[in-house]
TORMI-420948 format. One record per residue (C-alpha): residue number from 1; residue in three letters; x, y, z. Coordinates in steps of 0.2 Angstrom, whole numbers, always signed. Layout:
% TORMI-420948
<r><num>NUM</num><residu>ALA</residu><c1>X</c1><c2>Y</c2><c3>Z</c3></r>
...
% end
This chain:
% TORMI-420948
<r><num>1</num><residu>MET</residu><c1>+686</c1><c2>+549</c2><c3>+710</c3></r>
<r><num>2</num><residu>LYS</residu><c1>+682</c1><c2>+530</c2><c3>+708</c3></r>
<r><num>3</num><residu>TYR</residu><c1>+685</c1><c2>+532</c2><c3>+689</c3></r>
<r><num>4</num><residu>PHE</residu><c1>+702</c1><c2>+540</c2><c3>+692</c3></r>
<r><num>5</num><residu>LEU</residu><c1>+707</c1><c2>+527</c2><c3>+704</c3></r>
<r><num>6</num><residu>THR</residu><c1>+701</c1><c2>+513</c2><c3>+692</c3></r>
<r><num>7</num><residu>LEU</residu><c1>+710</c1><c2>+522</c2><c3>+677</c3></r>
<r><num>8</num><residu>ALA</residu><c1>+726</c1><c2>+523</c2><c3>+687</c3></r>
<r><num>9</num><residu>LEU</residu><c1>+726</c1><c2>+505</c2><c3>+692</c3></r>
<r><num>10</num><residu>LEU</residu><c1>+723</c1><c2>+500</c2><c3>+674</c3></r>
<r><num>11</num><residu>LEU</residu><c1>+737</c1><c2>+510</c2><c3>+668</c3></r>
<r><num>12</num><residu>ASN</residu><c1>+749</c1><c2>+503</c2><c3>+681</c3></r>
<r><num>13</num><residu>PHE</residu><c1>+743</c1><c2>+485</c2><c3>+676</c3></r>
<r><num>14</num><residu>ASN</residu><c1>+746</c1><c2>+489</c2><c3>+658</c3></r>
<r><num>15</num><residu>CYS</residu><c1>+764</c1><c2>+496</c2><c3>+661</c3></r>
<r><num>16</num><residu>PHE</residu><c1>+768</c1><c2>+480</c2><c3>+672</c3></r>
<r><num>17</num><residu>LYS</residu><c1>+762</c1><c2>+469</c2><c3>+657</c3></r>
<r><num>18</num><residu>ALA</residu><c1>+772</c1><c2>+479</c2><c3>+645</c3></r>
<r><num>19</num><residu>ALA</residu><c1>+788</c1><c2>+477</c2><c3>+655</c3></r>
<r><num>20</num><residu>GLN</residu><c1>+785</c1><c2>+458</c2><c3>+657</c3></r>
<r><num>21</num><residu>ASN</residu><c1>+782</c1><c2>+457</c2><c3>+638</c3></r>
<r><num>22</num><residu>GLN</residu><c1>+798</c1><c2>+467</c2><c3>+635</c3></r>
<r><num>23</num><residu>PHE</residu><c1>+808</c1><c2>+452</c2><c3>+642</c3></r>
<r><num>24</num><residu>GLN</residu><c1>+796</c1><c2>+438</c2><c3>+637</c3></r>
<r><num>25</num><residu>ASP</residu><c1>+797</c1><c2>+441</c2><c3>+619</c3></r>
<r><num>26</num><residu>MET</residu><c1>+815</c1><c2>+445</c2><c3>+618</c3></r>
<r><num>27</num><residu>GLN</residu><c1>+827</c1><c2>+435</c2><c3>+606</c3></r>
<r><num>28</num><residu>ILE</residu><c1>+845</c1><c2>+434</c2><c3>+610</c3></r>
<r><num>29</num><residu>THR</residu><c1>+858</c1><c2>+428</c2><c3>+598</c3></r>
<r><num>30</num><residu>TYR</residu><c1>+877</c1><c2>+425</c2><c3>+601</c3></r>
<r><num>31</num><residu>ASN</residu><c1>+887</c1><c2>+421</c2><c3>+586</c3></r>
<r><num>32</num><residu>ALA</residu><c1>+906</c1><c2>+418</c2><c3>+585</c3></r>
<r><num>33</num><residu>ALA</residu><c1>+915</c1><c2>+413</c2><c3>+569</c3></r>
<r><num>34</num><residu>THR</residu><c1>+931</c1><c2>+412</c2><c3>+559</c3></r>
<r><num>35</num><residu>ARG</residu><c1>+935</c1><c2>+403</c2><c3>+543</c3></r>
<r><num>36</num><residu>GLY</residu><c1>+937</c1><c2>+386</c2><c3>+552</c3></r>
<r><num>37</num><residu>PHE</residu><c1>+925</c1><c2>+389</c2><c3>+567</c3></r>
<r><num>38</num><residu>TYR</residu><c1>+907</c1><c2>+392</c2><c3>+570</c3></r>
<r><num>39</num><residu>PHE</residu><c1>+897</c1><c2>+394</c2><c3>+586</c3></r>
<r><num>40</num><residu>ASN</residu><c1>+879</c1><c2>+400</c2><c3>+587</c3></r>
<r><num>41</num><residu>VAL</residu><c1>+867</c1><c2>+402</c2><c3>+602</c3></r>
<r><num>42</num><residu>GLU</residu><c1>+849</c1><c2>+408</c2><c3>+600</c3></r>
<r><num>43</num><residu>LEU</residu><c1>+838</c1><c2>+409</c2><c3>+616</c3></r>
<r><num>44</num><residu>ASN</residu><c1>+822</c1><c2>+416</c2><c3>+621</c3></r>
<r><num>45</num><residu>SER</residu><c1>+811</c1><c2>+414</c2><c3>+636</c3></r>
<r><num>46</num><residu>LYS</residu><c1>+806</c1><c2>+396</c2><c3>+631</c3></r>
<r><num>47</num><residu>GLU</residu><c1>+822</c1><c2>+388</c2><c3>+623</c3></r>
<r><num>48</num><residu>ILE</residu><c1>+840</c1><c2>+388</c2><c3>+619</c3></r>
<r><num>49</num><residu>LYS</residu><c1>+847</c1><c2>+382</c2><c3>+602</c3></r>
<r><num>50</num><residu>VAL</residu><c1>+865</c1><c2>+379</c2><c3>+599</c3></r>
<r><num>51</num><residu>SER</residu><c1>+874</c1><c2>+375</c2><c3>+583</c3></r>
<r><num>52</num><residu>GLU</residu><c1>+892</c1><c2>+373</c2><c3>+578</c3></r>
<r><num>53</num><residu>ASP</residu><c1>+887</c1><c2>+370</c2><c3>+560</c3></r>
<r><num>54</num><residu>ARG</residu><c1>+886</c1><c2>+385</c2><c3>+548</c3></r>
<r><num>55</num><residu>SER</residu><c1>+871</c1><c2>+377</c2><c3>+538</c3></r>
<r><num>56</num><residu>ASN</residu><c1>+862</c1><c2>+374</c2><c3>+555</c3></r>
<r><num>57</num><residu>ASN</residu><c1>+859</c1><c2>+356</c2><c3>+551</c3></r>
<r><num>58</num><residu>ASP</residu><c1>+864</c1><c2>+350</c2><c3>+568</c3></r>
<r><num>59</num><residu>VAL</residu><c1>+855</c1><c2>+361</c2><c3>+580</c3></r>
<r><num>60</num><residu>LYS</residu><c1>+854</c1><c2>+356</c2><c3>+598</c3></r>
<r><num>61</num><residu>ILE</residu><c1>+838</c1><c2>+362</c2><c3>+608</c3></r>
<r><num>62</num><residu>ALA</residu><c1>+834</c1><c2>+363</c2><c3>+626</c3></r>
<r><num>63</num><residu>THR</residu><c1>+821</c1><c2>+371</c2><c3>+637</c3></r>
<r><num>64</num><residu>ILE</residu><c1>+825</c1><c2>+387</c2><c3>+647</c3></r>
<r><num>65</num><residu>THR</residu><c1>+818</c1><c2>+387</c2><c3>+664</c3></r>
<r><num>66</num><residu>SER</residu><c1>+809</c1><c2>+402</c2><c3>+671</c3></r>
<r><num>67</num><residu>GLU</residu><c1>+823</c1><c2>+404</c2><c3>+684</c3></r>
<r><num>68</num><residu>GLN</residu><c1>+836</c1><c2>+404</c2><c3>+670</c3></r>
<r><num>69</num><residu>TRP</residu><c1>+826</c1><c2>+417</c2><c3>+660</c3></r>
<r><num>70</num><residu>LYS</residu><c1>+824</c1><c2>+428</c2><c3>+675</c3></r>
<r><num>71</num><residu>GLU</residu><c1>+843</c1><c2>+428</c2><c3>+677</c3></r>
<r><num>72</num><residu>ILE</residu><c1>+846</c1><c2>+432</c2><c3>+659</c3></r>
<r><num>73</num><residu>SER</residu><c1>+832</c1><c2>+446</c2><c3>+659</c3></r>
<r><num>74</num><residu>SER</residu><c1>+840</c1><c2>+453</c2><c3>+675</c3></r>
<r><num>75</num><residu>LEU</residu><c1>+857</c1><c2>+454</c2><c3>+666</c3></r>
<r><num>76</num><residu>ILE</residu><c1>+850</c1><c2>+462</c2><c3>+651</c3></r>
<r><num>77</num><residu>GLY</residu><c1>+841</c1><c2>+474</c2><c3>+662</c3></r>
<r><num>78</num><residu>ASN</residu><c1>+858</c1><c2>+480</c2><c3>+668</c3></r>
<r><num>79</num><residu>ILE</residu><c1>+863</c1><c2>+484</c2><c3>+650</c3></r>
<r><num>80</num><residu>ASP</residu><c1>+859</c1><c2>+500</c2><c3>+640</c3></r>
<r><num>81</num><residu>VAL</residu><c1>+853</c1><c2>+489</c2><c3>+625</c3></r>
<r><num>82</num><residu>GLY</residu><c1>+849</c1><c2>+504</c2><c3>+614</c3></r>
<r><num>83</num><residu>ARG</residu><c1>+868</c1><c2>+509</c2><c3>+615</c3></r>
<r><num>84</num><residu>MET</residu><c1>+875</c1><c2>+492</c2><c3>+613</c3></r>
<r><num>85</num><residu>HIS</residu><c1>+882</c1><c2>+496</c2><c3>+596</c3></r>
<r><num>86</num><residu>GLU</residu><c1>+893</c1><c2>+509</c2><c3>+604</c3></r>
<r><num>87</num><residu>LEU</residu><c1>+902</c1><c2>+497</c2><c3>+616</c3></r>
<r><num>88</num><residu>LYS</residu><c1>+921</c1><c2>+497</c2><c3>+614</c3></r>
<r><num>89</num><residu>ALA</residu><c1>+928</c1><c2>+480</c2><c3>+612</c3></r>
<r><num>90</num><residu>PRO</residu><c1>+943</c1><c2>+478</c2><c3>+624</c3></r>
<r><num>91</num><residu>SER</residu><c1>+953</c1><c2>+470</c2><c3>+609</c3></r>
<r><num>92</num><residu>GLU</residu><c1>+953</c1><c2>+470</c2><c3>+590</c3></r>
<r><num>93</num><residu>ASN</residu><c1>+961</c1><c2>+453</c2><c3>+587</c3></r>
<r><num>94</num><residu>ARG</residu><c1>+947</c1><c2>+448</c2><c3>+576</c3></r>
<r><num>95</num><residu>ASN</residu><c1>+952</c1><c2>+461</c2><c3>+563</c3></r>
<r><num>96</num><residu>VAL</residu><c1>+968</c1><c2>+451</c2><c3>+560</c3></r>
<r><num>97</num><residu>ASP</residu><c1>+962</c1><c2>+434</c2><c3>+562</c3></r>
<r><num>98</num><residu>GLY</residu><c1>+969</c1><c2>+433</c2><c3>+579</c3></r>
<r><num>99</num><residu>ALA</residu><c1>+952</c1><c2>+429</c2><c3>+587</c3></r>
<r><num>100</num><residu>ALA</residu><c1>+935</c1><c2>+423</c2><c3>+581</c3></r>
<r><num>101</num><residu>PHE</residu><c1>+923</c1><c2>+437</c2><c3>+577</c3></r>
<r><num>102</num><residu>ALA</residu><c1>+909</c1><c2>+437</c2><c3>+590</c3></r>
<r><num>103</num><residu>ALA</residu><c1>+892</c1><c2>+447</c2><c3>+590</c3></r>
<r><num>104</num><residu>LEU</residu><c1>+878</c1><c2>+448</c2><c3>+603</c3></r>
<r><num>105</num><residu>SER</residu><c1>+862</c1><c2>+453</c2><c3>+596</c3></r>
<r><num>106</num><residu>ILE</residu><c1>+846</c1><c2>+457</c2><c3>+607</c3></r>
<r><num>107</num><residu>GLU</residu><c1>+830</c1><c2>+459</c2><c3>+598</c3></r>
<r><num>108</num><residu>ASN</residu><c1>+816</c1><c2>+466</c2><c3>+609</c3></r>
<r><num>109</num><residu>TYR</residu><c1>+797</c1><c2>+463</c2><c3>+608</c3></r>
<r><num>110</num><residu>LYS</residu><c1>+795</c1><c2>+477</c2><c3>+596</c3></r>
<r><num>111</num><residu>GLY</residu><c1>+807</c1><c2>+469</c2><c3>+583</c3></r>
<r><num>112</num><residu>LEU</residu><c1>+821</c1><c2>+481</c2><c3>+586</c3></r>
<r><num>113</num><residu>SER</residu><c1>+838</c1><c2>+474</c2><c3>+586</c3></r>
<r><num>114</num><residu>ASN</residu><c1>+854</c1><c2>+480</c2><c3>+594</c3></r>
<r><num>115</num><residu>GLU</residu><c1>+871</c1><c2>+472</c2><c3>+592</c3></r>
<r><num>116</num><residu>ALA</residu><c1>+888</c1><c2>+473</c2><c3>+599</c3></r>
<r><num>117</num><residu>SER</residu><c1>+904</c1><c2>+465</c2><c3>+591</c3></r>
<r><num>118</num><residu>PHE</residu><c1>+920</c1><c2>+460</c2><c3>+599</c3></r>
<r><num>119</num><residu>ASP</residu><c1>+933</c1><c2>+446</c2><c3>+600</c3></r>
<r><num>120</num><residu>HIS</residu><c1>+926</c1><c2>+429</c2><c3>+605</c3></r>
<r><num>121</num><residu>GLY</residu><c1>+931</c1><c2>+426</c2><c3>+623</c3></r>
<r><num>122</num><residu>ASN</residu><c1>+934</c1><c2>+445</c2><c3>+626</c3></r>
<r><num>123</num><residu>PRO</residu><c1>+918</c1><c2>+454</c2><c3>+627</c3></r>
<r><num>124</num><residu>PRO</residu><c1>+916</c1><c2>+472</c2><c3>+633</c3></r>
<r><num>125</num><residu>PRO</residu><c1>+915</c1><c2>+473</c2><c3>+652</c3></r>
<r><num>126</num><residu>GLN</residu><c1>+897</c1><c2>+480</c2><c3>+651</c3></r>
<r><num>127</num><residu>ILE</residu><c1>+890</c1><c2>+463</c2><c3>+643</c3></r>
<r><num>128</num><residu>LYS</residu><c1>+903</c1><c2>+451</c2><c3>+650</c3></r>
<r><num>129</num><residu>GLN</residu><c1>+892</c1><c2>+443</c2><c3>+663</c3></r>
<r><num>130</num><residu>LEU</residu><c1>+878</c1><c2>+441</c2><c3>+651</c3></r>
<r><num>131</num><residu>ILE</residu><c1>+890</c1><c2>+433</c2><c3>+638</c3></r>
<r><num>132</num><residu>ASP</residu><c1>+897</c1><c2>+421</c2><c3>+651</c3></r>
<r><num>133</num><residu>ARG</residu><c1>+879</c1><c2>+416</c2><c3>+657</c3></r>
<r><num>134</num><residu>ILE</residu><c1>+874</c1><c2>+413</c2><c3>+639</c3></r>
<r><num>135</num><residu>LEU</residu><c1>+889</c1><c2>+402</c2><c3>+636</c3></r>
<r><num>136</num><residu>SER</residu><c1>+887</c1><c2>+392</c2><c3>+652</c3></r>
<r><num>137</num><residu>LEU</residu><c1>+869</c1><c2>+389</c2><c3>+647</c3></r>
<r><num>138</num><residu>ALA</residu><c1>+875</c1><c2>+383</c2><c3>+630</c3></r>
<r><num>139</num><residu>GLU</residu><c1>+887</c1><c2>+371</c2><c3>+637</c3></r>
<r><num>140</num><residu>THR</residu><c1>+873</c1><c2>+362</c2><c3>+646</c3></r>
<r><num>141</num><residu>VAL</residu><c1>+863</c1><c2>+359</c2><c3>+629</c3></r>
<r><num>142</num><residu>GLU</residu><c1>+865</c1><c2>+341</c2><c3>+623</c3></r>
% end
């Protein structure tokens, strides 16, 4: 019985650590671009990088606090990341140069990546809160 209890506790601890790693090792990229506009944000549990230069010569970097990362992780937890590519964009203006093409990519701890594309400024409702939070964090980077 002692062995069973020990094994159960170890399995529970390992599942908890795996769930923590799922968000700790995540890489999020938001990119918006047209012929004359470029905006890229990359963030993980440690830092946020913002660039408005296609060659990424002028990258601004700031530290992400644990509180900010918990909020981002919570918002990601509300999304079916595995089906992000199936999200329907509310508008298609990017197809006729009416809006910048935007994409959100989330790479998990296993290296698997999922992406949703949409018009910059008009994301699918399922990811709108996450996009808004990413953009608000990006505005604070100097």
